[in-house]
C-alpha positions in Angstrom: -45.5 75.0 21.6 -47.9 75.6 18.7 -49.6 78.7 18.3 -53.0 78.7 18.4 -54.4 79.8 14.6 -56.6 82.3 16.7 -53.4 84.8 17.4 -51.9 84.4 13.6 -50.3 87.7 12.4 -52.5 90.2 10.9 -50.8 91.4 7.7 -49.1 94.7 7.6 -50.2 95.4 11.5 -48.8 98.6 13.2 -45.3 98.2 14.8 -45.7 101.1 16.5 -43.8 100.7 20.2 -43.1 97.3 21.4 -43.6 96.9 25.2 -40.7 95.6 27.1 -41.1 92.0 27.7 -42.7 91.1 30.8 -41.2 87.9 32.2 -39.9 87.1 35.4 -36.8 88.0 37.1 -34.4 85.9 35.7 -31.6 84.7 38.1 -28.2 85.1 36.6 -25.2 82.7 37.7 -22.3 84.8 39.5 -19.5 85.0 37.2 -15.3 83.9 37.7 -13.0 85.9 38.7 -9.2 85.6 37.8 -8.1 81.8 38.0 -11.6 80.4 38.2 -12.6 81.1 40.8 -15.6 82.9 41.9 -15.9 86.3 43.6 -20.0 86.7 44.1 -21.1 86.2 47.4 -24.5 84.6 48.7 -27.0 85.7 50.9 -29.3 82.8 52.4 -32.3 83.8 53.8 -34.3 80.5 54.0 -33.9 79.5 57.4 -31.6 81.0 59.4 -30.0 84.4 57.5 -26.7 84.3 56.9 -23.8 84.5 54.3 -21.4 82.7 52.6 -18.8 82.8 49.0 -19.6 80.2 46.8 -16.7 78.4 47.4 -18.4 77.3 50.5 -16.6 79.6 53.1 -18.9 81.2 56.0 -19.1 85.4 56.1 -19.3 86.4 59.8 -21.8 89.1 59.2 -21.4 90.6 62.8 -24.0 91.7 65.4 -27.8 90.5 65.1 -28.8 94.3 63.4 -26.5 93.8 61.0 -28.1 90.4 59.8 -31.4 92.2 60.0 -30.6 94.5 57.4 -29.2 92.2 55.2 -32.5 90.2 55.5 -34.3 93.4 54.5 -31.7 94.5 51.6 -32.6 91.0 50.7 -36.6 91.1 50.6 -36.6 93.9 48.7 -34.0 93.1 46.3 -32.7 94.2 43.5 -34.8 97.7 44.8 -33.8 99.6 47.3 -34.5 100.1 50.5 -35.1 103.6 52.5 -32.6 104.5 55.2 -35.5 104.5 57.4 -37.1 101.6 56.9 -33.7 100.0 57.6 -33.4 102.0 60.6 -36.8 100.8 61.7 -35.6 96.9 60.8 -32.0 97.2 62.6 -33.0 98.3 65.7 -36.6 97.4 66.6 -36.5 98.3 70.8 -34.2 100.9 70.8 -34.7 105.0 70.2 -31.0 106.0 68.5 -29.9 109.2 69.3 -27.8 109.1 66.0 -29.8 106.7 63.9 -28.4 107.9 60.5 -24.6 107.8 61.5 -25.4 104.0 63.6 -27.1 103.2 60.1 -23.5 104.2 57.9 -21.3 102.6 60.6 -23.4 99.3 59.8 -23.7 99.5 56.4 -19.7 100.3 56.2 -19.0 97.2 58.5 -21.6 94.6 56.5 -19.3 95.3 53.3 -15.8 95.1 55.0 -17.4 92.0 55.9 -19.3 90.6 52.4 -16.5 92.6 50.0 -13.5 89.9 50.4 -13.1 89.3 46.8 -16.0 91.3 45.2 -14.8 94.3 43.0 -18.1 96.1 43.2 -19.3 97.2 46.7 -21.6 94.3 47.7 -24.1 97.0 49.1 -24.8 99.7 47.0 -25.6 103.6 47.9 -28.3 104.8 46.0 -30.9 108.1 46.6 -32.0 107.8 50.2 -31.1 104.3 51.0 -29.2 101.1 49.7 -29.2 97.9 48.1 -27.2 94.6 47.5 -25.1 94.7 44.6 -26.1 92.5 41.5 -22.6 90.6 42.5 -24.7 89.4 45.5 -26.6 86.2 45.1 -29.9 86.0 46.8 -31.3 81.9 47.4 -34.5 83.0 47.2 -34.3 84.5 44.1 -33.2 81.4 42.5 -35.7 79.8 44.2 -38.4 82.0 42.7 -36.6 81.6 39.2 -37.1 77.7 39.0 -40.5 77.7 40.4 -41.8 80.4 37.5 -39.8 78.3 35.3 -41.4 75.2 36.1 -44.7 76.5 35.2 -43.8 76.8 32.0 -44.4 74.4 28.9 -41.3 72.2 29.4 -40.8 68.4 29.3 -42.1 66.5 32.7 -38.4 65.1 33.4 -36.8 68.8 32.9 -39.3 70.1 35.5 -38.9 67.7 38.2 -35.2 68.5 37.6 -35.5 72.7 37.8 -38.0 72.1 41.1 -36.0 69.3 42.6 -32.6 72.2 42.3 -35.5 74.4 44.4 -36.4 72.5 47.0 -33.0 71.7 48.2 -32.3 75.1 48.3 -35.3 75.2 51.5 -33.1 75.1 55.1 -36.4 76.3 57.1 -38.7 78.8 57.5 -37.3 82.1 55.7 -36.1 84.7 58.0 -36.2 82.4 60.8 -35.9 83.9 64.0 -37.0 87.4 62.8 -40.3 89.4 63.9 -41.4 92.8 61.5 -43.8 92.8 58.8 -41.7 92.9 55.7 -40.1 88.9 56.7 -43.7 88.3 57.7 -44.8 89.5 54.4 -42.7 88.1 52.1 -42.2 84.9 54.6 -45.7 84.3 53.6 -44.9 84.8 49.6 -41.7 82.2 50.2 -44.2 79.7 51.8 -46.7 79.7 49.0 -43.9 79.1 46.5 -42.5 76.3 48.6 -46.1 74.4 48.6 -46.6 75.0 45.0 -43.3 73.6 44.2 -43.7 70.6 46.1 -47.3 70.5 44.6 -45.9 70.1 40.8 -43.2 67.9 41.9 -44.9 65.4 43.1 -47.6 65.4 40.8 -45.5 64.6 38.1 -43.6 62.4 40.2 -46.9 60.3 40.5 -47.9 60.7 36.8 -44.3 59.5 35.9 -44.3 56.0 38.1 -41.8 57.7 40.3 -43.7 59.0 43.4 -41.4 57.2 46.0 -38.6 60.1 44.9 -41.0 63.1 45.9 -41.6 61.7 49.8 -38.8 63.2 51.2 -39.7 66.6 50.7 -43.5 66.3 50.7 -43.0 65.0 54.6 -40.9 67.9 55.4 -43.6 70.1 53.8 -46.5 68.3 55.8 -45.0 68.6 59.0 -44.8 72.0 58.3 -48.2 72.4 57.5 -50.0 69.4 59.5 -53.8 70.4 58.8 -52.6 71.7 55.4 -55.8 69.7 53.4 -53.8 69.7 49.2 -50.6 68.3 51.1 -52.8 65.5 53.3 -54.3 65.0 49.4 -50.9 64.5 47.6 -50.0 62.1 50.3 -52.6 60.1 49.8 -52.5 60.0 46.9 -48.7 58.8 46.9 -49.0 55.9 49.2 -52.4 54.8 46.7 -50.0 55.4 43.6 -47.4 52.9 45.6 -50.1 50.4 45.8 -49.9 51.0 49.5 -53.4 52.0 49.8 -53.5 51.0 53.9 -51.1 53.7 54.1 -53.0 56.3 52.2 -56.4 55.5 54.5 -54.2 55.8 57.7 -52.9 59.0 56.5 -56.4 60.6 55.6 -57.4 58.9 59.1 -54.6 61.1 61.0 -56.0 64.1 59.0 -59.6 63.8 59.7 -59.1 63.6 63.3 -56.8 66.4 63.9 -59.1 68.7 61.8 -61.6 67.5 64.2 -59.9 67.6 67.6 -58.1 70.8 67.0 -60.4 72.7 65.0 -64.0 71.4 65.4 -63.6 70.7 61.4 -64.6 67.8 59.0 -62.1 67.2 55.9 -63.4 69.3 52.8 -65.6 68.0 50.4 -63.0 67.6 47.8 -61.0 65.7 50.8 -64.0 63.3 51.3 -64.6 62.6 47.6 -60.4 61.3 47.3 -61.3 59.5 49.9 -64.2 57.5 48.7 -62.3 56.8 45.3 -60.0 54.7 47.0 -62.2 53.2 49.4 -63.4 52.1 46.1 -60.0 51.3 44.6 -60.6 53.6 41.3 -57.4 53.6 39.2 -55.2 56.3 40.4 -55.1 58.2 36.8 -59.2 58.9 38.0 -57.9 59.5 41.8 -58.2 63.7 41.9 -58.8 66.4 44.1 -61.6 68.1 42.5 -63.4 71.1 44.4 -66.9 71.7 44.4 -69.0 74.8 44.2 -71.0 74.3 47.4 -74.2 76.9 45.7 -75.5 77.8 49.5 -76.8 81.1 49.4 -78.2 81.0 52.7 -74.5 80.5 53.8 -73.1 83.1 52.0 -75.8 85.7 53.5 -75.2 84.8 56.9 -71.3 84.8 56.3 -71.6 88.5 54.8 -73.8 89.6 57.8 -71.2 88.2 60.0 -68.3 89.8 58.7 -69.8 93.3 58.3 -71.4 92.9 62.1 -67.9 92.0 63.0 -65.8 94.5 61.7 -68.2 97.6 63.1 -68.1 95.9 66.8 -66.3 98.2 69.1 -66.9 95.3 71.6 -64.4 92.7 70.9 -63.4 89.8 73.1 -60.1 89.0 73.2 -59.0 85.0 73.2 -57.2 83.4 75.7 -53.9 82.2 74.1 -54.3 78.6 73.7 -58.4 79.6 72.1 -56.4 82.5 69.8 -53.9 79.9 68.6 -56.3 77.4 67.5 -58.5 80.3 65.9 -55.2 81.2 64.0 -55.1 78.0 62.7 -58.8 77.7 61.8 -58.4 80.8 60.2 -55.2 79.3 57.7 -57.4 75.8 57.0 -60.1 78.1 55.9 -57.5 80.2 53.8 -56.0 77.7 52.5 -59.1 76.1 51.1 -59.9 79.5 49.5 -56.6 79.2 48.1 -57.7 75.6 46.4 -60.8 76.5 44.9 -59.8 79.5 43.8 -56.6 78.1 41.9 -59.7 75.5 39.9 -62.3 78.4 39.2 -64.8 77.5 42.2 -64.4 81.6 42.8 -67.7 81.4 45.2 -66.6 78.4 47.1 -63.3 79.8 47.7 -65.1 83.3 48.5 -67.0 81.8 51.5 -64.1 80.0 53.0 -62.7 83.4 52.6 -65.4 85.3 54.2 -65.6 82.7 57.0 -61.8 83.0 57.4 -62.3 86.9 58.1 -65.1 86.4 60.3 -62.7 83.9 62.3 -59.8 86.7 62.3 -62.4 89.4 63.5 -63.6 87.7 66.0 -60.5 87.0 68.0 -58.8 91.1 66.7 -56.6 89.9 64.6 -57.1 93.3 62.3 -53.8 93.0 60.2 -55.1 89.2 59.2 -58.7 90.1 58.4 -57.2 93.1 56.3 -54.8 90.8 54.2 -57.4 87.9 54.0 -60.0 90.7 52.9 -57.4 92.0 49.8 -56.7 87.9 49.3 -60.5 87.8 48.2 -60.3 90.8 46.3 -58.1 88.8 43.9 -60.3 86.5 43.1 -64.3 87.7 43.1 -66.0 89.8 40.2 -69.0 89.7 42.3 -70.4 93.5 43.8 -72.3 92.4 46.4 -69.0 90.5 47.9 -67.2 94.0 46.5 -69.1 96.2 49.0 -68.7 93.8 51.9 -64.7 93.6 51.2 -64.8 97.9 50.9 -66.7 97.8 53.8 -64.3 96.0 56.2 -61.3 97.3 55.1 -63.1 101.0 56.0 -64.1 100.3 59.1 -60.3 98.3 59.7 -58.8 101.2 59.0 -60.1 102.6 61.5 -58.1 100.6 63.9 -54.6 102.2 63.0 -53.1 99.3 61.3 -49.2 99.5 60.2 -48.3 102.4 57.6 -47.4 99.8 55.0 -50.8 97.5 55.4 -52.9 100.3 55.7 -51.7 102.1 52.2 -52.6 98.5 50.4 -55.9 98.8 52.1 -56.7 102.3 50.9 -55.8 101.3 47.4 -58.0 98.0 47.7 -60.7 100.4 49.0 -60.1 102.6 46.2 -61.7 100.3 43.9 -58.6 98.5 41.9 -60.6 95.2 42.2 -64.2 95.7 42.1 -64.9 99.6 40.7 -64.4 100.9 37.5 -62.3 104.2 37.3 -64.9 106.8 37.4 -66.0 105.0 40.6 -62.4 104.8 42.0 -62.3 108.6 41.3 -64.7 109.6 43.8 -63.2 107.7 46.7 -59.2 109.6 45.8 -57.0 111.1 43.6 -54.2 110.3 41.8 -51.9 111.6 44.0 -53.0 109.7 47.0 -52.3 106.8 45.3 -48.9 107.7 44.6 -48.3 109.0 48.0 -50.0 105.1 49.4 -47.6 103.6 46.7 -44.4 105.2 47.5 -45.4 104.1 51.0 -45.4 100.0 49.8 -42.3 100.9 47.5 -40.6 102.2 51.1 -41.5 99.5 53.2 -43.7 96.7 51.4 -42.3 93.4 49.7 -42.3 93.1 45.6 -45.8 91.2 45.8 -47.1 93.7 48.0 -45.8 96.6 45.5 -46.8 94.8 42.5 -50.4 94.1 43.3 -51.2 97.6 44.9 -49.9 99.2 41.5 -51.9 97.0 39.6 -54.9 97.9 41.5 -54.2 101.8 41.6 -53.7 101.3 37.6 -56.9 99.8 37.3 -58.8 101.7 39.4 -57.7 104.9 37.7 -58.0 103.0 34.0 -60.1 106.0 32.0 -58.9 108.5 35.0 -55.4 108.0 33.8 -54.0 108.3 29.8 -53.5 105.2 29.1 -49.7 105.7 28.1 -50.0 106.5 32.1 -51.6 102.8 33.3 -49.2 101.3 30.7 -46.4 102.7 32.5 -47.4 101.4 35.5 -48.1 97.6 33.9 -44.3 98.3 33.2 -42.9 99.0 36.4 -44.7 95.9 37.7 -43.0 94.0 35.4 -39.7 95.6 36.6 -40.4 93.9 40.0 -39.4 91.0 38.9 -41.9 89.0 40.7 -42.4 85.4 40.2 -46.2 85.2 40.9 -48.2 83.9 38.0 -51.3 85.5 39.0 -49.4 88.8 38.7 -47.6 87.9 35.3 -51.0 86.6 34.2 -53.3 90.3 35.0 -50.2 92.3 34.0 -50.2 90.9 30.4 -54.0 91.4 30.1 -53.8 95.1 31.0 -50.8 95.4 28.9 -52.6 94.3 26.1 -55.7 96.5 26.9 -54.2 99.7 26.7 -52.3 99.3 23.9 -54.9 98.5 22.2 -56.2 102.1 23.0 -53.3 103.5 21.8 -53.9 102.3 18.7 -50.4 100.1 18.7 -52.6 96.8 17.1 -49.4 95.2 16.4 -47.3 95.8 19.6 -51.2 94.5 21.3 -50.6 91.2 18.6 -47.5 90.4 20.4 -48.9 90.6 23.8 -51.2 88.5 23.1 -49.1 85.5 21.8 -46.9 85.8 24.1 -49.9 84.9 26.7 -50.5 81.8 24.9 -46.7 81.0 25.0 -46.8 81.4 28.8 -49.7 79.6 29.7 -48.4 78.0 32.9 -49.0 74.1 34.5 -51.4 74.0 36.2 -52.9 77.1 35.4 -54.9 79.3 37.6 -58.9 79.5 36.3 -58.5 83.0 36.6 -56.0 83.2 34.0 -57.7 80.3 31.8 -60.8 82.3 31.9 -58.6 85.9 31.3 -56.8 84.2 28.3 -59.9 83.0 26.6 -61.9 86.1 26.9 -58.5 88.1 25.8 -58.4 85.5 22.5 -62.1 86.2 21.9 -61.6 90.3 22.2 -59.3 90.1 19.3 -60.6 87.3 17.0 -64.1 89.6 16.8 -61.9 92.7 16.0 -60.3 90.5 12.8 -63.2 88.3 11.6 -61.8 85.1 13.1 -65.6 84.2 14.0 -65.6 80.3 13.8 -63.0 80.2 16.9 -65.0 82.9 18.8 -67.8 80.2 18.6 -65.4 77.4 19.9 -64.3 79.5 23.1 -67.5 80.8 24.5 -68.2 77.3 24.4 -65.1 77.1 26.2 -66.0 80.0 28.2 -69.4 78.4 30.0 -67.6 75.9 31.2 -66.9 78.8 34.3 -70.5 78.8 34.6 -71.8 78.4 38.1 -68.2 79.6 39.1 -68.4 83.1 38.3 -70.8 85.5 39.5 -73.7 86.5 36.9 -72.6 90.3 37.2 -68.9 88.9 35.5 -70.9 86.5 33.2 -73.0 89.7 31.7 -70.4 91.6 30.9 -67.6 89.1 29.5 -69.2 86.1 27.8 -73.0 87.7 26.7 -71.3 90.7 25.7 -69.0 88.9 23.3 -72.0 86.4 22.2 -73.9 89.6 21.4 -70.4 91.0 19.6 -70.9 87.5 17.8 -74.2 87.9 16.6 -73.9 91.7 16.0 -71.0 90.4 13.1 -73.1 87.6 11.9 -76.4 89.4 11.6 -78.0 86.6 14.1 -81.9 88.4 14.1 -83.2 86.0 16.8 -80.3 86.4 18.9 -79.9 90.1 18.9 -83.6 89.8 20.2 -82.8 87.4 22.7 -79.5 89.7 23.9 -81.8 92.7 23.7 -84.4 91.1 26.2 -81.2 89.9 27.9 -79.9 93.8 28.2 -83.2 95.2 29.3 -83.5 93.2 32.2 -79.7 93.6 33.4 -80.4 97.4 32.9 -83.5 97.1 35.1 -81.3 95.7 37.3 -78.3 97.6 37.4 -79.5 101.4 38.1 -76.0 102.5 38.6 -74.5 102.3 35.4 -75.8 103.7 31.7 -73.7 100.7 30.4 -76.7 98.4 30.0 -79.4 101.2 28.7 -76.8 102.1 25.6 -75.9 98.0 24.7 -80.1 97.6 24.9 -79.9 100.7 22.7 -77.3 99.1 20.1 -79.1 96.2 20.0 -82.1 97.9 18.9 -80.6 99.7 16.1 -79.1 96.0 14.6 -82.5 94.5 14.2 -83.8 97.7 12.3 -85.5 99.6 15.3 -84.1 103.2 15.8 -87.0 104.5 17.6 -86.6 101.9 20.3 -82.5 102.7 20.7 -83.2 106.6 20.4 -86.3 106.2 23.2 -84.0 104.0 25.4 -81.2 106.8 25.1 -83.7 109.6 26.2 -84.8 107.3 28.9 -80.7 106.6 29.6 -80.7 110.7 29.6 -83.2 111.0 32.5 -81.1 109.2 34.9 -77.3 110.3 33.7 -75.9 113.1 32.3 -74.2 111.4 29.5 -72.1 115.1 28.5 -70.8 115.1 32.1 -69.9 111.3 32.9 -66.8 110.9 35.5 -63.8 110.0 33.5 -63.8 105.8 34.0 -62.7 102.4 32.1 -66.1 102.4 30.0 -66.0 105.8 29.5 -65.1 106.3 26.0 -67.1 103.4 24.9 -70.7 104.7 26.5 -69.6 108.3 24.7 -68.8 105.9 21.6 -72.2 103.9 21.8 -74.5 107.0 22.0 -72.6 108.3 18.9 -73.6 105.4 17.1 -77.6 105.5 18.0 -78.0 109.0 17.2 -76.3 108.2 14.0 -78.8 105.0 13.0 -81.3 106.8 13.6 -80.5 109.7 12.0 -80.1 108.3 8.5 -83.1 106.7 9.4 -85.0 110.0 9.2 -85.5 110.3 12.9 -84.9 114.2 14.9 -82.1 113.6 17.2 -81.0 116.2 20.0 -77.5 117.9 17.6 -76.6 119.6 20.8 -76.2 115.7 22.6 -74.4 114.6 19.1 -72.0 118.3 19.1 -71.4 117.3 22.3 -70.5 114.0 22.1 -68.0 115.0 19.2 -66.0 117.6 21.3 -65.9 114.5 24.3 -64.5 112.1 21.5 -62.1 114.1 19.5 -60.6 115.5 23.2 -60.7 111.6 24.7 -57.1 110.5 24.9 -57.7 106.8 23.5 -57.0 106.1 19.9 -59.3 103.2 19.5 -62.5 102.1 21.8 -62.5 99.1 24.3 -64.8 97.6 26.5 -63.9 95.4 29.4 -61.1 94.0 30.9 -60.4 93.5 27.8 -64.0 92.2 26.4 -64.8 93.9 23.3 -62.6 96.1 20.7 -64.6 98.5 18.8 -62.6 99.8 16.4 -60.8 103.0 16.0 -62.5 106.0 17.8 -62.3 108.1 14.7 -65.3 106.2 13.2 -67.6 107.0 16.3 -66.3 110.6 16.1 -67.5 110.3 12.4 -71.2 109.1 14.1 -71.4 112.1 16.4 -70.5 114.8 13.7 -72.9 113.0 11.4 -75.8 112.9 13.7 -74.3 116.5 14.5 -75.4 117.0 10.5 -71.7 117.8 9.7 -71.5 115.6 7.2 -68.2 116.5 5.4 -66.3 116.2 9.0 -68.0 112.8 9.0 -66.6 112.0 6.0 -63.3 113.1 7.1 -63.5 111.1 10.4 -64.8 107.6 8.9 -62.1 107.9 6.3 -59.8 107.8 8.9 -61.4 105.6 11.0 -61.7 102.7 7.9 -57.9 102.9 7.2 -56.8 102.4 11.1 -59.2 99.7 10.6 -58.2 98.2 7.7 -56.5 94.9 8.7 -60.0 94.3 10.6 -62.2 93.9 7.9 -65.6 93.8 10.5 -64.7 96.9 12.0 -63.9 98.4 8.6 -66.7 97.2 6.8 -68.7 99.4 9.4 -67.3 102.6 8.4 -67.5 101.7 5.2 -71.0 101.2 4.5 -71.8 104.7 6.8 -69.8 106.3 3.6 -71.3 104.8 1.3 -74.7 106.1 2.5 -73.7 109.3 2.6 
């Protein structure tokens, strides 16, 4: 795959510390023993939980408790499972007089059964728990690897072969017949991977003109998910591609009738559009399922009110069994619609579907389902209003005594991981509470649950923790060996951001290249937007402005899908920085008006007022810039801001405004300048980064020099600026700013 020119090497870039590779888990085939016979054991959890040698001989696992424990170990493999969690899994309805001893006996019997030809024990003891040996193969790990491999840039024929191998592993619902939170959570994740595999497999076969080959897997999956509109659409497209137009229309009618009779729903607008195209006998290459934004603000407002009202209601109406089953199917269908819209980037439409699903779950007192849907919504939205709804709902649901592992996930989400900066998160919780909740999830949660919790905790505490600590959390996510593409994409972007903050620009460039190389097909829209943003962030710093202009135009395609707050912070922020570098005064004046308008709307942060002040300095109005800083200080104590993701950037922008005003002969507050200098010198970041990442402002030393200059310490300012020029030497636009100030003093 060709690397974009926008990510070419930077000559002499710092090589510092290269991060550990953030690749998905790689299944290693078992080795052969003496005489070439396989010695590994295979545990199968997709379908009825069982075990066999790789030569096909079945292994007797004994009683149900042993099978439950083995399933639990497989669910968390390659991590260890703590003994208390295994005891709770093995004996769900019994109180044991000596549970520790009973567990040790059960593990001993399992080892004897599994260890027939394995040199290493099949179950390894660890600190406070047990794990499966590396010589034990778990079918779902192979399944995960194959699905992850299919997302990459591989030829279609190879992708078909990989996915065919994955789908042959499917024997039935994961952990069939077992109840328990860990089995339900991991089972949902594996079911989602199967849906992804079937969808990608069949779409490629349609493109290759071999659609009939995938009908078996598609129909089996459809039977297990009869109201799944994505599968129904794929089945309709398959029959249409085979020239079976009548059958395609009949399949649509079957789904339409089921949705109407069972759930009281009409097919989604996307599915109706597909039906219309088939009626018009469009070419199969033109037939697509295209989620469209609803743009219904009144519906959004009604849903928000309904969700909040249902969350605080203390008079819940228990539903009858049949009614509850119908509601459960309705919630599932709405959640599937939300996922489909989120995948292609129609986040506002997806949020509406999620809100309706949450409302229905709350109406039947399904607290766990409502909480999980809230956290799914947290994955795909940056809208502050929706963030507030999710947080308020989760807070109320925490009062209904959810399971400990679910409660821990909910607290981390409430604390800020998806919606809040580190400064706001710090007011809700503390690092110690985060760590306690993470330990709870690590003990009893799945890989995916722990990975998302780690990322939410990391995002919430960015700025409150040293960037080395948040980088360590990203590497911990990597070690979970998770096959979730959204986790991988978000984790890589956070790693890139922390490396820039640490001043490790060569390592950051390598991560940026990996993000380009690991583009998935199809790619989730959140990853597409994130990749464009990251590429623009780097190219702005190194001066590739034509590439930035091209990618900003591509970013604008997300207008109407993202909230205005996200576009303000990302696209407008990068557009302003580009205008600044190009010296485009008319555009800068327009951006100044926009920043002032946003500052009026959002009085919760000094970010926009200070951004407007920097804009005013850029267009030669230092007096207006200084006045904006003074007005900002009336609402915010700029020397006592809580640590947060924007903390270093806010200090830096203020220092730049004061320095420019001082050079213009204006009187500045030297006490403020000296305070900024001390805080910047103590700040652990070596680089100044705004956003997720949006704009890299360069070495912190430059802004420390600006603060020293405003405070009247010209020799000190010179020392800091010389260091900044050296650190930014391979990023010409950033180095030029230090050089210009050095020449003026």
